[in-house]
VOTI-917526 format. One record per atom (N, C-alpha, C): y, x, z; residue number from 1; residue in one letter. Coordinates in steps of 0.2 Angstrom, whole numbers, padded with zeros to 4 digits. Layout:
<rs>
R     yy     xx     zz    n  res
R      Y      X      Z  NUM    A
...
</rs>
This chain:
<rs>
R     yy     xx     zz    n  res
R   0014   0021  -0050    1    X
R   0015   0019  -0043    1    X
R   0022   0018  -0041    1    X
R   0027   0021  -0044    2    X
R   0034   0021  -0043    2    X
R   0036   0014  -0044    2    X
R   0034   0011  -0050    3    X
R   0036   0004  -0051    3    X
R   0034  -0001  -0046    3    X
R   0028   0000  -0044    4    X
R   0025  -0004  -0039    4    X
R   0029  -0004  -0032    4    X
R   0031   0002  -0031    5    X
R   0036   0002  -0025    5    X
R   0042  -0001  -0026    5    X
R   0045  -0001  -0032    6    X
R   0051  -0005  -0033    6    X
R   0050  -0012  -0033    6    X
R   0044  -0014  -0035    7    X
R   0043  -0022  -0035    7    X
R   0042  -0024  -0028    7    X
R   0039  -0020  -0023    8    X
R   0039  -0022  -0016    8    X
R   0046  -0023  -0013    8    X
R   0050  -0019  -0015    9    X
R   0057  -0019  -0012    9    X
R   0060  -0026  -0015    9    X
R   0060  -0026  -0022   10    X
R   0063  -0032  -0025   10    X
R   0060  -0039  -0023   10    X
R   0054  -0039  -0022   11    X
R   0051  -0046  -0020   11    X
R   0050  -0046  -0012   11    X
R   0052  -0041  -0008   12    X
R   0051  -0041  -0001   12    X
R   0044  -0043   0001   12    X
R   0039  -0041  -0002   13    X
R   0032  -0042   0000   13    X
R   0029  -0035   0000   13    X
R   0024  -0035   0005   14    X
R   0020  -0029   0006   14    X
R   0015  -0028   0000   14    X
R   0013  -0022  -0002   15    X
R   0008  -0021  -0007   15    X
R   0003  -0017  -0005   15    X
R  -0003  -0019  -0006   16    X
R  -0009  -0015  -0005   16    X
R  -0012  -0014  -0012   16    X
R  -0012  -0008  -0014   17    X
R  -0014  -0006  -0021   17    X
R  -0020  -0002  -0020   17    X
R  -0026  -0005  -0022   18    X
R  -0032  -0001  -0022   18    X
R  -0035   0000  -0029   18    X
R  -0037   0006  -0030   19    X
R  -0039   0008  -0037   19    X
R  -0045   0012  -0037   19    X
R  -0049   0012  -0042   20    X
R  -0056   0016  -0042   20    X
R  -0054   0023  -0043   20    X
R  -0050   0025  -0047   21    X
R  -0048   0032  -0048   21    X
R  -0041   0033  -0048   21    X
R  -0038   0036  -0044   22    X
R  -0031   0037  -0043   22    X
R  -0029   0037  -0036   22    X
R  -0023   0034  -0035   23    X
R  -0019   0034  -0029   23    X
R  -0020   0027  -0026   23    X
R  -0023   0026  -0020   24    X
R  -0023   0019  -0017   24    X
R  -0017   0020  -0011   24    X
R  -0013   0015  -0011   25    X
R  -0008   0015  -0006   25    X
R  -0007   0008  -0002   25    X
R  -0003   0008   0003   26    X
R  -0001   0002   0007   26    X
R   0007   0004   0007   26    X
R   0011  -0001   0004   27    X
R   0018   0000   0004   27    X
R   0021  -0006   0008   27    X
R   0025  -0005   0013   28    X
R   0028  -0011   0017   28    X
R   0034  -0014   0013   28    X
R   0036  -0020   0015   29    X
R   0042  -0023   0011   29    X
R   0048  -0019   0010   29    X
R   0049  -0014   0014   30    X
R   0055  -0010   0013   30    X
R   0054  -0004   0008   30    X
R   0048  -0004   0005   31    X
R   0047   0002   0001   31    X
R   0044   0008   0003   31    X
R   0042   0008   0010   32    X
R   0040   0014   0013   32    X
R   0032   0014   0012   32    X
R   0030   0020   0010   33    X
R   0023   0021   0009   33    X
R   0020   0023   0016   33    X
R   0016   0018   0018   34    X
R   0013   0019   0025   34    X
R   0007   0023   0025   34    X
R   0002   0022   0020   35    X
R  -0004   0025   0020   35    X
R  -0005   0027   0012   35    X
R  -0008   0032   0011   36    X
R  -0009   0035   0004   36    X
R  -0016   0038   0004   36    X
R  -0020   0037   0000   37    X
R  -0027   0040  -0001   37    X
R  -0027   0043  -0009   37    X
R  -0027   0049  -0010   38    X
R  -0028   0052  -0016   38    X
R  -0035   0053  -0019   38    X
R  -0039   0053  -0014   39    X
R  -0046   0054  -0016   39    X
R  -0050   0049  -0019   39    X
R  -0055   0050  -0023   40    X
R  -0059   0045  -0027   40    X
R  -0066   0045  -0024   40    X
R  -0066   0048  -0018   41    X
R  -0073   0048  -0014   41    X
R  -0075   0041  -0012   41    X
R  -0080   0039  -0014   42    X
R  -0082   0032  -0012   42    X
R  -0084   0031  -0005   42    X
R  -0085   0036  -0001   43    X
R  -0087   0036   0006   43    X
R  -0081   0036   0010   43    X
R  -0075   0037   0007   44    X
R  -0069   0037   0011   44    X
R  -0066   0031   0011   44    X
R  -0063   0028   0017   45    X
R  -0060   0022   0017   45    X
R  -0053   0022   0014   45    X
R  -0051   0017   0011   46    X
R  -0044   0017   0008   46    X
R  -0039   0014   0013   46    X
R  -0033   0013   0011   47    X
R  -0028   0011   0015   47    X
R  -0029   0004   0018   47    X
R  -0027   0003   0024   48    X
R  -0028  -0004   0027   48    X
R  -0021  -0007   0029   48    X
R  -0020  -0013   0028   49    X
R  -0014  -0016   0030   49    X
R  -0013  -0017   0038   49    X
R  -0007  -0017   0040   50    X
R  -0007  -0018   0048   50    X
R  -0009  -0025   0049   50    X
R  -0010  -0027   0056   51    X
R  -0012  -0033   0058   51    X
R  -0007  -0039   0056   51    X
R  -0010  -0045   0055   52    X
R  -0005  -0050   0052   52    X
R   0001  -0052   0057   52    X
R   0000  -0050   0063   53    X
R   0005  -0051   0068   53    X
R   0011  -0046   0068   53    X
R   0010  -0041   0064   54    X
R   0015  -0036   0063   54    X
R   0021  -0038   0060   54    X
R   0027  -0036   0062   55    X
R   0033  -0038   0058   55    X
R   0034  -0036   0051   55    X
R   0030  -0030   0050   56    X
R   0030  -0027   0043   56    X
R   0027  -0032   0038   56    X
R   0023  -0037   0040   57    X
R   0019  -0041   0036   57    X
R   0023  -0047   0034   57    X
R   0029  -0048   0037   58    X
R   0033  -0054   0035   58    X
R   0039  -0053   0031   58    X
</rs>
Protein backbone atom coordinates (compact mmCIF):
# COMPACT_ATOMS: atom_id res chain seq x y z
CA UNK A 1 0.00 0.00 0.00
CA UNK A 2 2.93 2.34 0.60
CA UNK A 3 3.83 2.52 -3.07
CA UNK A 4 0.20 3.22 -3.96
CA UNK A 5 0.22 6.25 -1.65
CA UNK A 6 3.43 7.51 -3.28
CA UNK A 7 1.84 7.12 -6.73
CA UNK A 8 -1.17 9.22 -5.69
CA UNK A 9 1.16 12.04 -4.65
CA UNK A 10 3.28 11.67 -7.78
CA UNK A 11 0.29 11.72 -10.15
CA UNK A 12 -1.85 14.10 -8.07
CA UNK A 13 -4.82 11.76 -8.43
CA UNK A 14 -7.03 10.23 -5.76
CA UNK A 15 -6.87 6.48 -5.27
CA UNK A 16 -9.64 4.13 -4.23
CA UNK A 17 -8.03 0.75 -3.60
CA UNK A 18 -10.46 -2.08 -3.04
CA UNK A 19 -9.21 -5.61 -2.44
CA UNK A 20 -10.87 -8.90 -1.50
CA UNK A 21 -8.40 -9.77 1.22
CA UNK A 22 -6.26 -7.12 2.84
CA UNK A 23 -6.44 -3.37 3.25
CA UNK A 24 -8.94 -1.27 1.29
CA UNK A 25 -8.24 2.48 1.35
CA UNK A 26 -9.22 5.83 -0.08
CA UNK A 27 -6.20 8.13 -0.50
CA UNK A 28 -6.59 11.79 -1.52
CA UNK A 29 -4.23 13.45 -4.05
CA UNK A 30 -2.04 14.79 -1.22
CA UNK A 31 -1.35 11.23 -0.02
CA UNK A 32 -3.55 11.35 3.09
CA UNK A 33 -5.36 8.10 3.87
CA UNK A 34 -8.91 9.29 4.49
CA UNK A 35 -10.61 5.93 4.98
CA UNK A 36 -9.15 2.53 5.72
CA UNK A 37 -10.82 -0.85 6.17
CA UNK A 38 -8.66 -3.75 7.39
CA UNK A 39 -11.51 -6.23 7.62
CA UNK A 40 -12.29 -8.93 5.09
CA UNK A 41 -15.89 -9.15 6.29
CA UNK A 42 -18.08 -9.16 3.14
CA UNK A 43 -20.96 -7.54 5.06
CA UNK A 44 -18.87 -4.49 5.92
CA UNK A 45 -18.86 -1.55 3.49
CA UNK A 46 -15.50 -0.50 2.15
CA UNK A 47 -14.13 3.01 1.75
CA UNK A 48 -16.09 5.43 -0.38
CA UNK A 49 -14.79 8.46 -2.24
CA UNK A 50 -16.00 11.98 -1.42
CA UNK A 51 -18.69 13.57 -3.63
CA UNK A 52 -17.48 14.64 -7.08
CA UNK A 53 -17.96 18.30 -6.15
CA UNK A 54 -15.40 17.99 -3.35
CA UNK A 55 -12.11 19.84 -3.94
CA UNK A 56 -10.24 16.68 -2.90
CA UNK A 57 -11.38 14.98 -6.14
CA UNK A 58 -9.68 17.52 -8.38
